[in-house]
C-alpha positions in Angstrom: 36.3 70.6 -57.4 34.0 71.0 -60.3 34.9 73.4 -62.7 31.9 74.4 -65.6 34.1 76.3 -67.7 34.8 74.0 -70.8 37.4 76.3 -73.3 36.7 76.1 -76.7 38.7 75.4 -79.5 38.0 79.4 -81.0 40.6 81.4 -81.1 40.4 84.1 -77.8 40.7 87.7 -76.4 39.7 88.1 -73.5 39.1 91.7 -72.1 39.6 93.5 -68.3 37.0 95.5 -67.2 37.5 97.9 -64.2 36.1 96.2 -61.5 33.3 97.9 -59.3 32.4 101.5 -59.6 34.7 103.8 -57.3 36.2 107.3 -57.6 38.3 107.4 -60.5 37.2 104.0 -61.7 33.6 105.0 -63.3 31.1 103.3 -65.5 32.2 104.9 -68.5 34.9 102.2 -68.7 32.0 99.9 -69.4 31.0 101.4 -72.4 34.1 101.0 -73.6 34.3 97.4 -72.9 30.9 96.4 -74.6 31.9 97.9 -77.7 35.2 96.5 -77.5 33.5 92.7 -77.3 31.0 93.8 -80.0 34.3 94.2 -82.1 35.8 91.1 -81.4 33.3 88.6 -82.0 32.9 91.3 -85.2 36.3 90.0 -86.1 35.6 86.1 -85.8 37.5 85.7 -82.3 35.9 84.2 -79.3 35.0 87.1 -76.9 36.0 86.8 -73.4 34.9 89.0 -70.7 36.8 88.9 -66.9 34.5 92.0 -64.5 32.6 91.7 -61.1 30.3 94.6 -61.5 26.9 93.4 -61.5 25.6 97.0 -62.9 27.3 97.1 -66.3 26.0 95.6 -69.8 29.6 94.2 -70.3 28.5 91.6 -67.7 25.0 91.0 -69.2 24.7 87.4 -69.9 24.9 87.8 -73.8 26.9 90.2 -74.0 30.6 88.1 -74.1 30.7 84.9 -75.7 31.9 83.8 -72.1 31.5 85.7 -68.6 33.9 85.5 -66.2 32.3 87.1 -62.9 35.2 87.6 -60.8 37.4 90.0 -59.5 40.3 92.0 -61.6 43.0 90.7 -59.6 46.0 88.8 -60.6 45.1 85.7 -58.6 42.1 85.0 -60.6 43.1 86.4 -63.9 46.2 84.0 -64.1 43.6 81.0 -63.6 41.3 82.0 -66.6 44.4 82.4 -68.5 45.6 79.4 -67.4 42.6 77.2 -68.5 41.5 79.4 -71.6 44.9 79.7 -73.3 44.0 82.7 -75.2 45.6 84.4 -78.2 45.7 87.6 -76.1 44.5 90.1 -73.5 42.7 93.7 -74.0 43.9 96.2 -70.8 43.3 99.5 -72.5 39.3 99.3 -71.8 39.3 98.6 -68.7 40.6 102.0 -66.9 43.4 101.8 -64.7 42.6 99.0 -62.8 43.0 96.7 -66.1 46.2 98.5 -67.1 47.7 97.9 -63.7 47.7 94.0 -64.7 50.0 94.7 -67.9 53.1 94.1 -66.1 52.4 90.6 -64.4 51.1 89.7 -67.5 54.1 90.7 -69.6 56.4 89.2 -66.9 54.4 85.2 -67.8 54.9 86.4 -72.0 50.8 86.3 -72.2 50.2 88.8 -75.4 49.0 92.1 -74.6 46.9 93.3 -77.5 47.8 96.6 -79.1 50.7 98.9 -77.1 53.0 96.9 -75.3 53.9 97.1 -71.8 57.2 99.2 -72.0 55.4 101.7 -73.7 52.6 101.8 -71.7 55.1 102.1 -68.5 57.2 104.9 -70.4 53.6 106.5 -70.1 52.6 105.4 -66.7 56.2 106.6 -65.2 56.1 110.0 -64.7 60.4 109.9 -65.0 60.6 108.2 -68.3 57.8 110.1 -69.3 59.2 113.0 -69.3 62.5 111.9 -70.0 60.7 111.0 -73.4 59.0 114.5 -74.0 62.7 116.1 -73.5 63.9 113.9 -76.1 61.0 114.9 -78.5 61.6 118.8 -77.5 58.1 119.1 -76.1 57.4 121.5 -73.0 56.7 120.2 -69.8 56.6 121.2 -66.1 60.0 120.9 -64.2 60.1 117.9 -62.3 62.5 115.6 -60.5 62.0 112.1 -58.8 62.3 111.0 -55.0 61.5 108.6 -52.8 62.1 110.0 -49.2 61.1 113.5 -48.5 64.5 114.7 -47.8 65.3 113.9 -51.5 61.7 115.6 -52.0 62.2 118.7 -50.3 65.7 119.2 -52.4 63.8 119.0 -55.8 61.0 120.8 -55.0 63.8 124.1 -54.0 65.5 123.6 -56.8 62.1 124.0 -59.5 60.4 126.2 -57.5 57.1 126.5 -55.5 54.0 125.8 -55.9 55.0 122.0 -56.6 52.4 118.8 -57.7 53.4 116.2 -56.0 52.1 112.3 -57.2 53.2 108.8 -57.6 53.3 106.8 -60.3 50.6 104.1 -61.6 47.6 105.3 -59.4 43.7 106.0 -60.0 42.0 109.1 -60.2 44.9 111.4 -59.0 44.7 109.4 -55.3 47.3 110.9 -53.1 48.6 113.9 -55.5 48.3 117.5 -53.8 49.4 120.4 -54.1 51.8 122.3 -52.0 53.7 125.8 -51.4 56.7 125.2 -49.3 58.5 122.5 -47.4 57.0 121.6 -44.5 52.9 121.0 -46.5 55.8 119.0 -48.8 56.7 117.2 -46.0 53.7 116.2 -44.5 52.3 115.0 -48.2 55.5 112.6 -48.9 54.8 111.3 -45.9 51.7 110.4 -46.2 52.2 109.3 -49.6 55.0 106.6 -48.6 52.7 105.7 -45.8 49.9 104.4 -48.2 52.3 103.6 -51.2 55.5 102.7 -49.8 58.3 102.3 -52.2 56.1 104.0 -55.0 58.7 106.2 -56.7 57.4 110.3 -56.1 57.3 112.7 -58.9 57.5 116.4 -57.9 56.3 118.7 -61.0 56.4 122.6 -61.2 52.3 123.4 -61.1 52.0 125.9 -63.9 49.1 128.3 -61.9 46.5 130.1 -63.8 46.6 128.7 -67.0 44.4 126.7 -69.1 43.8 123.1 -69.5 42.8 120.6 -72.5 43.3 117.4 -73.4 43.0 115.0 -76.9 41.9 111.6 -77.8 42.8 109.8 -80.1 43.6 106.6 -81.8 46.9 105.4 -83.2 47.8 102.5 -85.5 51.2 102.8 -85.9 51.2 104.3 -89.4 48.5 107.6 -88.6 46.9 109.2 -85.7 43.5 110.4 -85.6 42.4 113.1 -82.8 39.2 112.0 -82.0 38.5 115.1 -80.0 40.0 118.4 -78.3 38.6 119.1 -74.4 38.6 122.0 -72.9 38.4 122.8 -69.3 36.4 125.4 -68.0 38.1 125.0 -64.3 41.7 126.6 -64.0 44.3 124.3 -63.9 44.4 122.3 -60.6 41.4 120.8 -60.7 41.7 117.1 -61.9 40.5 116.2 -65.5 37.2 114.0 -64.0 36.2 116.8 -61.7 36.5 119.4 -64.4 33.4 120.8 -66.8 35.1 120.0 -70.4 33.9 121.6 -73.8 33.9 119.8 -77.1 34.9 121.4 -79.2 37.1 124.3 -77.6 36.0 127.5 -77.2 38.6 130.0 -76.5 41.8 127.9 -77.6 43.7 129.5 -81.1 44.1 127.9 -84.0 47.8 127.8 -83.2 47.4 126.2 -79.7 45.0 123.3 -81.1 47.9 122.5 -83.9 50.6 122.2 -81.5 48.2 120.4 -79.3 47.8 118.1 -82.0 51.2 117.5 -83.4 52.7 117.1 -79.6 50.0 114.1 -79.5 51.1 112.9 -82.9 54.7 112.8 -81.9 53.7 111.1 -78.7 51.5 108.4 -80.2 54.5 107.1 -82.8 57.1 107.6 -79.8 55.6 105.0 -77.9 54.4 103.4 -81.1 51.0 103.7 -79.5 48.4 100.4 -81.0 44.8 101.6 -80.1 44.2 104.0 -77.7 45.7 107.6 -75.9 44.5 110.1 -73.8 46.9 113.2 -73.3 46.8 116.4 -71.0 48.1 119.9 -72.0 48.5 122.8 -70.1 48.6 126.4 -71.6 50.2 129.0 -70.0 50.8 132.4 -71.8 50.0 131.1 -74.8 52.5 128.3 -74.4 51.5 123.9 -74.7 53.2 122.1 -72.1 52.5 118.3 -71.8 51.4 117.6 -68.6 50.7 113.1 -69.1 49.5 110.5 -71.2 47.1 107.6 -70.6 48.1 104.6 -73.3 44.3 103.7 -72.8 40.7 104.3 -72.6 40.4 107.3 -71.2 36.8 108.3 -69.1 36.2 111.2 -71.8 36.6 108.7 -74.9 32.5 107.5 -74.5 32.1 111.3 -74.0 33.2 112.1 -77.4 32.0 109.2 -79.2 28.6 109.6 -78.3 28.7 113.6 -78.7 30.1 113.3 -82.5 28.0 109.8 -82.9 31.2 107.7 -84.2 31.7 104.0 -82.7 35.4 104.9 -81.7 35.7 102.4 -79.5 34.7 99.4 -81.8 37.6 101.5 -84.3 40.0 101.0 -81.5 39.5 97.8 -80.4 40.1 96.7 -84.4 42.8 99.0 -84.6 44.9 97.3 -81.8 44.0 93.8 -82.8 45.5 94.8 -86.0 42.3 93.7 -87.6 42.0 97.1 -89.3 44.0 100.8 -90.1 42.7 103.9 -89.5 42.7 104.3 -93.5 39.6 101.6 -93.6 37.3 104.1 -91.8 35.4 107.6 -92.3 35.1 109.7 -89.2 32.5 112.6 -90.1 31.6 113.9 -86.6 27.9 114.6 -86.2 27.6 117.2 -83.3 25.9 121.0 -84.1 27.3 123.5 -81.2 28.9 122.4 -78.3 28.8 119.1 -75.8 29.4 120.1 -72.3 30.9 116.8 -69.9 29.2 117.8 -66.5 31.0 116.0 -63.2 28.6 114.2 -61.0 29.5 114.1 -57.0 27.8 112.6 -54.4 28.1 114.3 -51.9 24.7 114.9 -50.2 25.2 111.3 -50.0 28.7 111.9 -48.2 28.3 114.7 -46.3 31.4 115.0 -44.2 33.6 114.3 -47.0 35.7 117.6 -48.3 34.2 118.9 -50.9 36.8 121.5 -52.3 38.1 119.9 -55.5 42.0 119.6 -56.4 44.4 117.5 -58.3 42.5 114.3 -56.3 39.5 113.1 -58.1 36.2 113.5 -56.1 33.4 113.0 -58.7 31.6 109.6 -59.0 30.4 109.7 -62.8 29.4 112.2 -65.0 26.6 113.3 -67.6 26.8 115.3 -71.1 24.4 118.1 -72.0 24.5 120.0 -75.3 24.6 123.6 -75.8 23.8 125.1 -79.2 26.2 128.2 -78.8 28.3 129.5 -76.4 25.3 132.2 -75.2 24.0 129.0 -73.3 22.8 130.3 -69.9 24.5 127.2 -68.5 28.0 128.2 -70.4 28.0 131.7 -69.4 27.6 130.4 -65.4 30.1 128.1 -65.9 32.6 130.6 -67.4 31.7 133.5 -64.8 32.8 131.2 -62.1 36.1 130.1 -63.7 36.7 134.0 -64.5 36.1 135.0 -60.7 38.5 132.3 -59.4 41.1 133.3 -61.6 40.8 136.7 -60.3 41.5 136.1 -57.0 
């Protein structure tokens, strides 16, 4: 068999893309990969891109030094690694698809650029992450883990309904659901185990009627920088990818925001994050709870970079590689007023799909809207709809 790929003698770094566009895995990660490739080349490495999506900028023939137009599956990735012998692989820029390959890379002894696999696993494993929050004395919803429907019911009755049932290492809130009694729980768990067998199930107490917000940050091991704090307009229970989110926050008190920053910093340092992290919060009666942490670029990272006009993905990639520290950069946001992240849905193309929003993601993309102030009619309409929903 003829092999047209001839490896060079240069020091190489592979960037894993996010594969085909699909719900929970949007085109936003193309922005992350594109800026990551540019940063790698600026640092003198050979940039190698692996992705199979022809609709992306990161797969343009002149973007990476070498492009492998291959599925982002382990079998394809391992053959490329054996041929190229890279210095390391970046998994933080390609969403959940890339992140899920970190375990195989770790087991094979391949260097993961940035945050270690064990730290990623702590953040992704809902049980391990809750144990970490407990150690740091950071509030989080009561939880328990289970492997069967019977165990799940025991946990749910102990912590109290309503509960959020979810598996680990999933894309776009896949199979997550809010349940209010034993019958719904049993159906949800059996469905989850049918589609994701042997997956650990986490049962969280669901904090109803609370605000949700998130932080995207960069950590270099010595310093932590908050890229942005976004407040969701929709109430708790709607997946963050399906929510309208406002940058900067419009209704959070200074004390709440300081607590969020403090918790995010503690988590980033405890996980020894090198590069990007996204942390989701719930605010109930003025108390801040941590819901989850994603040790990678989130779908809102490009949104913040564009709104503030700061090349955060270029910065984060150089931090992951150890080429730069956060102290080497100056961050001056240029946003005047507010930016709103608008989810984009394709319900017109899929008329038979359930349009009711919940913890499982249904949006297929997002847009950005700039407003001068909170008197803007678009924002006022969104906020009014939220208030009506909470009053029910």
